[in-house]
DRENLUM-887314 format. One record per residue (C-alpha): residue in one letter; x, y, z. Coordinates in steps of 0.001 Angstrom, whole numbers, padded with zeros to 6 digits, always signed. Each point is the difference from the previous one (the first is absolute). Layout:
<atoms>
AXYZ
...
</atoms>
This chain:
<atoms>
M-081241+154339+140808
S-003454-000307+001582
D-002087+003094+000452
R-000012-000491+003730
R+003846-000145+000081
A+000242+003084-002231
R-002330+001955+002378
L+002061-001059+002999
L+003271+001097-001613
A-001667+003342-000993
R-001265+000594+003438
S+003405-000909+001501
G+001653+002622-002398
V-002549+002615+001132
D+000751-000796+003619
K+003705+000447-000510
A-000410+003215-001935
Y-002274+001314+002787
R+002574-000836+002709
L+002719+001697-002075
L-002120+003094-000595
V-001051+000485+003702
N+003554-000841+000999
E-000967-001781+003165
E+000552-003663+001153
D-003549-000559+001186
A-001974+001286-003029
R-003074-001803+001302
V-000426+002194+003063
C-003640+001264-000141
K-001416+002851+001912
D-003611+001174-000227
I-001097-002491-002621
S-001766-003376+000246
D+001836-003333-000007
D-001564-000811-003445
A+001333+003280-001585
C+003402-000706+001656
R+000527-003184-002084
V-000384+001852-003289
V+001774+003286+000793
P+002968-000395-002546
G-002264-000376-003000
N-002347+002835+001108
F+002975+002155+000772
F+001354-000194-003558
L-003481+000272-001638
Q-000564+003276+001942
V+003504+001248-001012
L-000756-000734-003617
T-003387+001577+000161
Q+001138+003179+001683
F+002934+000191-002681
L-002602-000082-002755
T-002325+002583+001518
K+002867+002238+001087
L+001490-000153-003435
G-003504+000746-001511
D-000272+002998+002330
A+003380+001297-001122
I-000933-000238-003651
A-003481+001679+000440
N+001303+002536+002610
P-002255+003151+000089
K+002909+002168+001141
T+002054-000933-003136
I-001407-002133-002818
L-003733+001186+000236
A+001000+003606+000522
W+002231-000021-003037
M-002670-001693-002023
L-002675+002646+000935
S+002415+002697-001224
A+000590-001782-003227
L-003839-000236-000481
A-000202+003785+000712
A-002326-000384+002986
P-000501+002979+002253
G+002375+000138+002973
V-002795-000399+002538
F-000376-003622-000930
T+003737-000756+000617
A-000388+001667+003469
F-002805-002492+000884
L+001966-003275-000987
V+001763-000662+003251
P-002889+000960+002444
I-002520-002105-001933
R+002279-002969-000374
E+000795-000026+003818
S-003207+001286+001518
G-002150-001887-002337
S+001452-003274+001319
L+000231+001089+003702
I-003206+001729+000834
P-002458-002763-000853
Q+001893-002615+002018
L-002288+000081+003024
I-002841-001167-002285
I+002233-002494-001853
A+001099-001499+003268
S-003539-001086+000927
Y-000162-001949-003233
I+003377-001543+000528
R-000845-000970+003633
L-002771-002332-001446
Q+002651-001932-001899
A+001575-002912+001733
I+002468-000225-002913
R+001114+003554-000964
K+002518-000590-002722
W-002756+000067-002662
T-000787+003566+000895
F+003568+000948-000997
V-000256-002012-003175
V-003139+001903-000967
G+001615+003379+000804
C+003041-000884-002313
I-002328-000955-002800
F-001829+003365+000339
Q+003253+001912+000104
A+001167-001672-003230
V-003401+001025-001562
A+000444+003604+001165
V+003503+000227-001446
L-001129-001289-003328
A-002823+002709+000091
M+002915+002546+000442
A+001643-001351-003050
L-003259+000289-001926
V-000256+003691+001121
A+003570+000617-001204
L-000919-001521-003345
T-003288+001646-000679
L-000304+003383+001948
A+001818+003271+000535
G-000352+003149+002059
T-002750+000253+002661
A-001629-003178-001191
A+003193-001855+000583
G+000394+001514+003364
L-003560-000956+001049
G+000436-003496-001484
L+003330-000699+001845
L-001295+001228+003339
G-003138-002276-000404
A+002257-003032-000640
L+002189+001098+002899
V-003027-000061+002303
L-000725-003650-000990
F+003631-000789+000494
S+000084+001545+003463
L-003078-001832+001207
A+001380-003235-001058
R+003403+000941+001646
G-002000+000443+003257
L-001346-003522-000143
C+003577-001359-000463
S+001287+002194+002746
V-002189-001284+002774
A-000017-003625-001168
S+003782-000249-000555
K+000882+001121+003521
D-002432-002444+001556
V+001209-002919-002127
L+003569+000949+000774
G-000755-000052+003675
K-001685-003426-000276
T+002643-001676-002201
V+003269+001484+000924
P+001293+000144+003677
K+001324+003008+001884
T+003777+000790-000705
R-000476-001104-003676
R-002739+002541-001241
G+002310+002863-000691
R+002160-002093-002184
V-002911-000866-002262
S-000213+003702-001023
G+003728+000434+000237
W+001037-002574-002590
S-002956+000774-002282
E+000859+003701-000031
F+003670-000804-000610
A-000998-002038-003164
A-002467+002504-001230
G+002526+002739+000410
L+002506-001819-002041
V-002353-000345-002884
T-001308+003614+000392
I+003501+001290-000591
G+000034-001924-003353
V-003427+001638-000835
G+001447+003477+000747
A+003095-000707-002101
M-002106-000978-002923
L-002063+003180+000374
L+003199+002015-000106
L+001173-001781-003145
D-003512+000072-001625
P+000636+001499-003439
G-003812+000603-000601
E-001684+003300-000457
P-000828+001843+003249
D-003764-000049-000542
S-000104-003436-001399
M-002513-002296+001788
L+001738-003270-000924
T+002244+000101+003069
Y-002820+000570+002396
L-002212-002671-001622
V+002777-002595+000322
L+000785+000978+003725
L-003715-000212+000940
A-000566-003245-001796
V+002998-001499+001840
A-001310+001373+003358
A-003516-001631-000570
G+001749-003339-000784
L+001934+000339+003202
W-003155+000298+002125
L-001561-002878-001799
A+003037-002108+000864
A-000134+001229+003560
A-003633-001317+000221
G+001198-003432-001256
S+002828-000273+002547
Y-002047+001240+002863
A-002662-002632-000806
L+002660-002734+000704
I+000468+001093+003700
R-001160-002668+002408
E-002157+001959+002473
Y-001948-001693+002768
P-003406+001257+001057
G-000065+002920+002594
A-002574+001567+002222
T-002999+001860-001611
E-001389+001915+002984
G-000835+003731-000526
G-001125-000273-003574
G-003461+001472+000536
N-001595+003276-001328
A+002825+001834-001807
L-000804+003507+001342
T-000713-001181+003533
E+003114-001938+000076
A+002086+002842-001459
I-001246+002329+002757
R+000754-002579+002665
R+003619-000514-001215
L+000636+003712-000067
D-000470-000206+003857
R+003319-001912+000143
L+001690+003432-000468
R-001534+001119+003257
A+000187-003368+001992
D+003551-001154-001145
P+002638+002542+000959
P+003029-001818-001671
F-002013-000270-003263
R-001091+003593+000189
R+003549+001229+000513
F+001109-002147-003038
V-002593+001640-002212
I+001071+003472+001010
A+003703-000810-000503
R-000761-001601-003436
S-001950+003088-000978
L+002869+002294+000712
L+002489-002228-001784
L-002056+000541-003107
C+002587+002617-000581
S+002162-002509-001775
A-002660-000523-002736
L-001236+003545-000182
S+003562+001561-000347
A+000826-001700-003284
P-002073+002216-002472
F+001452+003138+001712
F+003548-001295-000410
I-000860-000259-003740
M-001671+003491-000032
L+003042+001506+001617
A+002201-001709-002679
H-002086+001561-002763
E+000112+003315+001708
Q+003702+000177+000298
T+001171-001695-003216
D-002857+000638-002440
G-000524-003890-000144
A+003355-000539-001680
L+000566-003649-000614
L-002229-000927+002868
V-001644-002700-002151
L-002424-002792+000957
G+002511-002831-000240
L+002494+001731+002472
F-002726+000049+002847
V-001138-003461-000767
I+003524-001250+000284
A+000485+001982+003340
D-003230-001537+001358
G+000987-003557-001075
L+003495+000353+001185
A-001240+001037+003467
S-002075-003133+000296
L+002687-002219-001273
L+002614+001258+002515
S-002312+000647+003087
A-002840-002546-000062
P+001824-003106+001315
F+001560+002075+002750
W-003222+001595+001062
G-001788-003487-000203
R+002506-001629+002304
F+000091+003011+002298
A-003834+000104+000191
D+000090-003654+001266
I+002307+001148+002827
S-001864+003146+000892
S-002573+001476-002410
R-000343+002966+002493
R+003613+000985-000398
V-000289-000291-003821
M-002767+002641+000098
V+002201+002166+002216
L+003132-000186-002099
A-001823+000358-003272
G-002130+002787+001093
A+003048+001910+001206
G+001668-000778-003383
A-002957+001490-001852
A-000055+003127+002075
A+003912+000441-000331
T-000105-000536-003715
G-002539+002823-000429
I+001967+002378+002299
G+003167-000982-001764
L-001284+000685-003451
V-001231+003509+001115
I+003329+000799+001580
A+001953-001173-003131
V-002182+002043-002339
N+000331+003220+002033
L+003691-000580+000797
S+001252+000294-003466
T-001288+001262-003460
A+002150-002621-001721
L-001588-002778+002183
A-003537+001245-000637
G+000683-000212-003733
S+001511-003396+000002
Q-001831-002657-002064
W+000941-002838+002365
L-000746+001651+003299
Y-003770-000687-000101
P+000099-003555-001287
L+002547-000773+002868
F-002251+001402+002675
F-003055-001652-001614
F+001893-003326+000311
L+000714+000666+003667
L-003611+000875+000589
A-001052-003226-001736
I+002194-002080+002316
A-001624+001748+003102
H-003449-000399-001539
A+000597-003732-000521
G+001033-000290+003713
V-003055+001871+001216
R-002308-002305-002150
M+001810-003108+001183
G-000011+000931+003669
R-003696+001004+000243
K-001201-003101-001984
T+001961-002392+002117
Y-000846+001870+003269
I-003819-000122-000576
V+000046-003681-000877
D+002010-000731+003131
L-001957+002328+002125
A-003260-001764-000603
G-000693-003679+000834
G-002644-002339-001506
N-003061+001564-001562
R+000792+003487+001147
R+002494+000303-002761
T-002536+000781-002639
D-001517+002625+002266
Y+003321+001662+000725
V+000962+000160-003690
S-003400+001226-001186
V-000383+002678+002655
S+003565+001180-000446
N-000141+000204-003781
T-003358+001790+000057
V+001179+002652+002404
I+003285+000419-002045
G-002037+000298-003239
V-001910+003061+001452
V+003210+001480+001498
L+001721-000432-003480
L-002626+001910-001719
L+000203+002823+002632
A+003655-000003+000015
G+000217+000009-003790
S-001474+003576+000076
V+003346+001100+001406
G+000865+000544-003692
A-002183+003132+000247
L+002652+001574+002195
T+002299+000350-003016
T-002136+003138-000962
V+001145+001770+003183
M+003444-001480+000715
P+002888-001474-001925
V+000039-003723-000665
S+002909-000409+002262
G-002262+001319+002885
V-002473-002762-000659
I+002742-002546+000104
L+001039+001297+003395
I-003546-000250+001360
L-000183-003519-001194
A+003390-000689+001597
A-001362+001298+003308
M-002932-002402-000301
G+002502-002806-000342
L+001962+000971+002990
I-003046+000069+002163
G-001060-003381-001509
T+003468-001336+000826
W-000320+001048+003629
L-003353-001495+000354
S+001170-003320-001645
A+002730-000184+002614
R-002618+000006+002724
L-001904-002941-001561
P+000082-003355+001855
E+002299-002628-001436
V-001970-002807-001756
S+002587-001947-002103
G+001578-003311+001097
</atoms>
């Protein structure tokens, strides 16, 4: 068989698989992308699904809320370092994005920015493994946070570039499914990782498990760099790539001049409740059960199972109406927090149950997956052409600042019960849900 015939057969197979996956007769319908990009949508669709699967699985394995937090405890690092894990990981990648966007706007082909970001994330994760192997106590905490800063900055590069490349290579009504199927697959594998952690016979303070996990995560990001490099991206506009600080200030003006975008950023800020509530669920569990059997693997399984069951649904729903996904998921996150507080205060037996908290953590993870899917798809569909990079960078920078400020809500635990903080975050979610319902429809 000739190479040309083999390529044609492979392309035909990819086209058939794409039509089957999007479940529509006319899989070639293209909205908001160029004619050249339209001809290679199936291959680019699957490459982005594969890349997102690899990076999402890497994120699950090197998750600061679970894996890294447990590792710092095993290294006897002071608790203050654990408290900074999530804020640094999230804000470190979000806040600099206005500056990052100016660099990305200069690139007619932007996939290489993502590739570089993946390589730096792999280097950062390997640095974490080196910390686990050589340091302990305060030195380990400082070393891990330093590696996490590098990881977060590289993640910011990937965040801005990936949304722009997605908008250039995959049409509307298909974009949500890229994330949906990748999260489904990553969730499936994550469950296996959690099961292995539950069955791990090693010593609790042994570093071998963490070293293996971090090495695997680094390999996943290197593989993601390779798969993303294969995407066929056509050159885009490069206007607006001037002085980084000047351009950053100019882009922030979009919050004033663009009411729909401003309302989206406010709604997204309030829907952070789905992310901020998770550590307080775990704190409440430890408070009520003295941490009995609430092991690392159980929460990893809950998180993975939530992605496995909900991601394809959220992805397809987001292609129909990303606004309604934000509404439904935001309401779900708020209801989950309120439901947990009611259950804990309703019965002493329920409050002491070992399975109550992982169950509600699972429900919260489903809602959080919906919030993330809805807002990511909404902002890509809201912006057209070269505005997409501006919208993503401005939104993410503002959210990074809000996240740092909202993270201080943890200080309220000194003056009120943990359940009270959960209720405050649930109220945030309800307001965010109401604002999301008032956003304009942009899907379809």
